[in-house]
N, C-alpha and C positions, 0 to 999 in steps of 0.2 A: 665936024668929027669930035672936036674937043667938047663942044656943047652937048652932044649926045652922051658922051661919057659922063659929063657932069650931071646930066639929068638922071642917068642910070644910078650913079652913086647917091644922089639925093633920094631917089625912090627907095633904094636899098636901106638907107639910113632911116627913112620914115617908117618902112615896114619893120625894121628892127626895134625902133622906138615903140611902135604900136604893140608889137609882140611883148615887149618888156612891160608895158602898162597892163596888158591883159593878164600876163603871168603874175604880176605884183598884186593886182586886184583880187585874183583868185586865191593867192596865198593869204592875203589879209582876211578875206571872207572865211576861209577855212580855219585860220588861226582864231579869229574872233568867235566863230561858231563853236569851236571845241573848247574855248575857255569859259563859256557860260552855259548854264542849263536852265530850262524852264521850271519854275517853282510856283506852286499855288500859295498865295498870301491873302491875308484878310484885308478887305477894302476898308472896313471900319471896326471899331471895338465890338467884340462878340462875347457875351456872357456865357458862363457855363450852363449846360442844360438846354442851350438853344440849337435847333436844327440848322444845318447849313443848306444854302441854295446858291444858284449861280449869281444872285445879286449881292452876295456877301463875299465872294471869292473871285480873284482875278489871277492871271498868269503873268509873271515877270521873269526877266532874265537875271539869273543869280550866278555869281562867280563859282565856277566848278570847284575850286579849291576850298571854298568855305560853305558848301551846301551841307546842312545838318542831315543826319540819317533820319529816314522816315518821312521824307517830303513826298508831295504829289505833283504830277506833271499834267494832270487832266482834271478840269473842273467838274466834269460829269461824274467822275468816280467819287466825288465828295457829296453828291446830291443826297440829302436826307440824313447824313451822318450827324451825330449829336456831339457837341463840345462838352467835355468833362473838366476842362480847365480854361479859364478866360483867355481870350486872344486880344491883343492890341492891334491897332492899325499898322499894316505893313509886316506883321509877324507871319513867318511861314507856318502853314498848317501841318502839324506832325501827327503821325499815327498814335503816339503816346498821349496826345491830348484829346483823343477822340474816344467815345464809347464804342463797344463792339457793334458790328453791323447788325441792323435790325432793332437797335434800341430806340425807343421813342423818347421824345423830349421831356423835360421836367426834372424834378429833383431825383427821381428814381434812376435817372441815367448816370448820375455821378456817384452812386453808392457802389462800393466795391463788392465783388462777388462773395457771397456768404455773410455779408454784414447786413445790418438793419438800421433804420432811422427812427429815432424816438424823440418826441418833443416834451420838454419840461417847462413848467411855468416859472418865470423868474421876475425879479424886480430890479431896481437900479443898484441894489446892494448885491443880491445874489448873482446878477449878470455882470459883475466886475465893472460897475459903472459904465456899462455899454461898450467895454473894450473886448468882450468876447465876440469876435467877428468871424465870419465864415473863413475857414482855412486855419484858424488858430486851434491850439490844443489846450484842454482844460483838465483839471482833476475835479472829481465830484466828492463833496463832503456831506455826510448826513449827521444831523443832531437828533438824538433820540434818547430814550430811557433804557438803560441797561439793567436787567434784573440782577440784584445783588443778594438776594435771599428770599425768604417767604414774603415779607412785607416791605423790605428795603429795596428802593429803586434809586439809581443815580443817573444823572445826565451825562452823556458821553458824545463827543464829536469824533468821527472817524472817517478817514479817506477810504471810500469803497471802490472807486474807479479811478484809474490813472491814464493820462495821455489819450484823452478822448477827442476826436476831431469834431469841430463845430462845422456842420454842413450849412446851416442857415440861421439867420436871426429874423424872427417874425416871418415874412415871406421873401426876404432878400437873400440871394445866394451869391452875389458878386463878391469876389475876393480882392478886388482892386482897391476898394475904398478903405482908408485907414482911419477915418473919423469915427469916434464913438457914437453908438446909437443905443439909447435907452429903450428897450423893448420889453414885452411881457412874455415872450416865448423864445426858446432856443432849441434848435433841432440838432441832435448829436448822432454821430455814426458809431454804432456799437455792434458787438457780436450778439447772437441770441442769448448766451449766458449772461452777458453784461446787461442786456435789456431786461431780463428777469430780475436781476439784482437791483437795477435802477428803479424799476416799477415798485418793488417791495420797499426800497429805501424811501421813496416819496410818500408811501402810504403809512409808514411808521414814524416819520419824523419830517424835519424841514431840510431842504437841500441848499447847498451853496456851491458856486463854481469858483475854482482857483485857476487863474491864468498861469500857464507855464511856458517856458521857452520852446520854440519850435525845433531846436536842435538837441533838446534834453530828452533822452530816451531811457534814463535810469528809472528803475522801479524800487521804491522804498517801502519796506514793511514797517508800518507804524503801529503802536499799541493803542492809539487813540488818546484823547485828552479828556480827563474827568475833573471834577471839582477838586479832588484831592491833589492831583498832579498839577493843576493850575495854580493852587495856593501853596504848593510845595510841602503839603502835609503827607507824611508817609502813610501808605495804605495800612489800615488796621488788619492785623493778621489774627484770625480767630483760630486758636489751637484746639484741636479736638481733645476734649478731656477724656482720658482713658480711665476706666474704673480702677480704683486702687486694688492692688493684689490682696487677696484675702489672707489674713494672718492664720497661721496653722493653729488649730485647736489644741489647747493644752490637755495633755493626758495625765490624769491624776492616778497614781498607783498607790493602792492601799498596802501598807506594810504591817505585818503581824506585830502586835504589841509584845514587847519583851516581858517575860514572866516576872512577876513581882516576888522578890525574895522574902520568904516568911520563916519564922522559927518552927521547926518540926521536931517531934520526939517519937521514938518508937514505943508502941504499946504492945505488951504481951498479955494475951488473955488465954489462959489454958495452954492448949497446944497450938493456937493460931495467934498471929501477930499482925500488926499494921502500923501505919504512920499517921500521926495526928499533927496538923500544922495550925498555927495560930499567930 
């Protein structure tokens, strides 16, 4: 009798332990599944302008508390999307780093809506010794001849475009490399009005690129540098010579001559008389 009671108590204890294990495992599974989310990340480094496919993206579990906005949970939804900003290995794929749906690969995929890409020829000096890399911002200076009169012309250097984004150097669009590259062509992102101004500038003079800080957004209105300002010589001011006022004409008035006093005597001849002066 005692043995049967002991066996019953042992069976009840085993069932209670088994139930506790089942409940604990379910709680752990529920807790762990709710604390992570599937996120699409890059398998390897991906350059901007490159289309995505299933061989470049995989799904990993990411802590729910640190998932950035704009992530993807399905690899198929990223098929054919074009990267407009380089991705590193293990980096989450965000909507903000992708071109609009339907965009084809290449440089045109990274140009903002309404902007244009124009290429200018450079050398090691104009290209800031190769430090004008994709993703940097530059100012464009033109050196040309400024008309200063009918026959007088003076050389002037003037900033014509400010804070222009460098899209590519030669045929390279990667923004991850920080090593200088001396190339002969730089592609810039400009508005249509800036493209017209830049095309005119390179036809009337020589261009130079000035590297600027990526966080500097100030616009400065400069007057340009001429030979006079370079040497510190004040600019010659030519005053317009106004015609001298005409002097009023002198008016000569003729005055009647005063009568000359002479000696006069009265002459009486018969019944008539007169005056004789001498």
